[in-house]
C-alpha positions as CSV (number, residue, x, y, z in Angstrom):
1,M,-32.9,39.1,-36.2
2,T,-34.6,36.0,-36.1
3,T,-33.2,36.3,-40.0
4,R,-29.7,36.1,-39.4
5,R,-29.3,34.0,-36.9
6,T,-31.6,31.1,-37.9
7,F,-29.5,31.8,-41.4
8,T,-25.9,32.1,-39.3
9,K,-26.9,28.5,-37.4
10,L,-28.0,27.0,-41.3
11,L,-24.6,28.2,-42.2
12,A,-23.0,26.2,-39.4
13,A,-24.7,22.9,-39.6
14,I,-23.8,22.5,-43.5
15,P,-20.0,21.9,-43.4
16,V,-21.5,19.0,-40.4
17,A,-23.9,17.1,-43.0
18,G,-20.5,16.5,-45.0
19,L,-19.4,15.5,-42.3
20,L,-22.3,12.8,-41.3
21,S,-22.4,12.1,-45.2
22,T,-19.1,10.9,-46.2
23,G,-19.3,8.3,-44.0
24,A,-22.3,7.1,-45.1
25,M,-20.8,7.2,-49.0
26,A,-17.7,5.1,-47.9
27,Q,-17.5,2.0,-50.2
28,N,-15.2,-1.0,-50.6
29,L,-12.3,0.1,-53.4
30,R,-12.4,-2.2,-56.8
31,D,-8.9,-3.6,-56.9
32,I,-7.3,-2.3,-60.8
33,T,-4.3,-3.7,-62.3
34,F,-2.2,-0.5,-64.7
35,V,-0.1,-2.0,-67.2
36,Q,0.9,0.0,-69.4
37,P,3.5,-0.8,-72.6
38,S,6.3,1.4,-72.2
39,P,8.3,1.4,-67.8
40,S,9.5,5.6,-68.9
41,A,9.1,7.5,-65.6
42,I,7.7,10.2,-67.6
43,N,4.4,7.9,-69.0
44,S,4.6,6.7,-65.0
45,F,4.4,10.4,-63.4
46,P,0.7,11.0,-63.5
47,V,-1.0,8.1,-62.8
48,F,1.5,7.7,-59.8
49,V,0.6,11.2,-59.2
50,A,-2.5,10.0,-58.7
51,I,-2.4,7.5,-56.8
52,G,-0.4,9.2,-54.5
53,E,-2.9,12.9,-53.9
54,G,-6.6,9.7,-53.5
55,F,-7.9,10.3,-57.6
56,F,-9.0,7.1,-57.4
57,A,-9.8,6.4,-54.1
58,D,-11.7,9.5,-54.5
59,E,-13.5,6.9,-57.1
60,G,-13.2,3.7,-55.5
61,L,-10.2,2.6,-56.6
62,N,-7.9,0.1,-55.7
63,V,-5.0,0.8,-58.3
64,T,-1.8,-1.1,-58.8
65,V,0.9,-0.2,-61.1
């Protein structure tokens, strides 16, 4: 019974530890300018999707097209 209670408390603490660590990992974004030779929407779409989904921000980049 004690083991089950301890295990449950440990599992409950994992999300809290994750929330606390994200504040400690906050960083300044590095400015990057992305230039491509063709202004075609087909070539630009993946970059704008990645910006919109926040993939670059997750990596610490502020991308300008």
